[in-house]
C-alpha positions as CSV (number, residue, x, y, z in Angstrom):
1,M,0.0,0.0,0.0
2,K,1.7,3.2,-1.2
3,Q,0.7,6.3,0.8
4,N,1.3,9.9,-0.3
5,P,3.8,11.8,1.9
6,Q,2.2,14.2,4.3
7,H,5.3,16.3,4.8
8,P,7.8,17.8,2.3
9,A,11.1,16.0,1.7
10,P,14.0,17.6,3.6
11,P,16.4,19.7,1.5
12,D,19.1,17.0,1.6
13,A,16.7,14.1,0.7
14,A,18.6,13.0,-2.4
15,K,21.9,12.9,-0.4
16,R,20.2,10.8,2.3
17,K,18.7,8.4,-0.2
18,A,22.1,7.9,-1.9
19,L,23.7,6.6,1.3
20,S,24.0,2.9,1.9
21,P,21.8,1.5,4.8
22,V,23.5,0.7,8.1
23,V,22.4,-2.7,9.5
24,C,22.8,-2.6,13.2
25,Y,22.1,-6.3,13.8
26,P,23.3,-9.4,12.0
27,V,20.3,-10.4,9.8
28,D,22.0,-13.6,8.7
29,T,21.4,-15.0,12.3
30,L,17.6,-14.4,12.2
31,P,15.4,-17.4,11.6
32,K,14.0,-17.7,8.1
33,P,10.3,-17.2,8.0
34,D,8.0,-19.8,6.4
35,M,6.9,-17.6,3.5
36,A,4.7,-20.3,1.9
37,L,2.7,-20.5,5.2
38,L,2.4,-16.7,5.4
39,E,1.3,-16.4,1.7
40,Q,-1.3,-19.1,2.3
41,A,-2.6,-17.2,5.3
42,R,-2.8,-14.0,3.3
43,Q,-5.0,-15.5,0.5
44,D,-8.2,-14.7,2.3
45,M,-7.2,-11.6,4.1
46,T,-9.4,-8.5,4.2
47,H,-8.0,-5.1,5.0
48,L,-9.8,-3.9,8.2
49,K,-8.1,-0.7,9.3
50,T,-5.3,1.8,8.6
51,V,-3.6,3.7,11.4
52,I,-1.3,6.6,10.2
53,I,1.0,7.9,12.9
54,T,2.6,11.2,12.1
55,P,6.3,11.8,12.8
56,R,7.2,12.3,16.5
57,D,3.7,11.1,17.5
58,T,2.3,7.9,19.1
59,A,-0.7,5.6,18.7
60,C,-2.1,2.5,20.3
61,F,-4.2,-0.1,18.5
62,T,-5.3,-3.7,19.1
63,V,-4.5,-6.6,16.8
64,P,-6.8,-9.6,17.6
65,A,-5.3,-13.0,17.9
66,G,-4.8,-14.6,14.4
67,H,-4.7,-11.3,12.6
68,F,-1.8,-9.7,10.8
69,C,-0.3,-6.2,11.5
70,R,1.9,-4.6,8.8
71,I,4.0,-1.6,9.6
72,V,5.0,0.6,6.6
73,S,7.1,3.7,6.7
74,I,5.3,6.1,4.3
75,D,7.7,9.0,4.8
76,G,11.0,7.3,4.1
77,P,13.3,5.6,6.6
78,Q,12.3,6.2,10.1
79,V,13.4,5.1,13.6
80,G,10.5,3.8,15.6
81,D,9.7,2.0,18.8
82,L,7.3,-0.9,18.8
83,N,6.0,-2.2,22.1
84,L,3.8,-5.3,22.2
85,W,1.6,-6.4,25.1
86,L,0.0,-9.8,25.3
87,P,-3.0,-10.5,27.4
88,A,-2.3,-12.0,30.7
């Protein structure tokens, strides 16, 4: 899902985009996801809700058990915190 930016690009946007990304953890040690299983689960998915969080803001939302949550940075690379709480 491609969103339109809500804020203008910074003056040095082209310079920032030209930089190589910095990986701060070894991705080769992460377990490989079962993509076939995930694709199978996505076959019958229905989009239920979109939550757009503006830069330097916060939001809370509930993802019911068995549902997917996709996080997309619509304004370019961002640093964000994700906190998950499971029911007791």
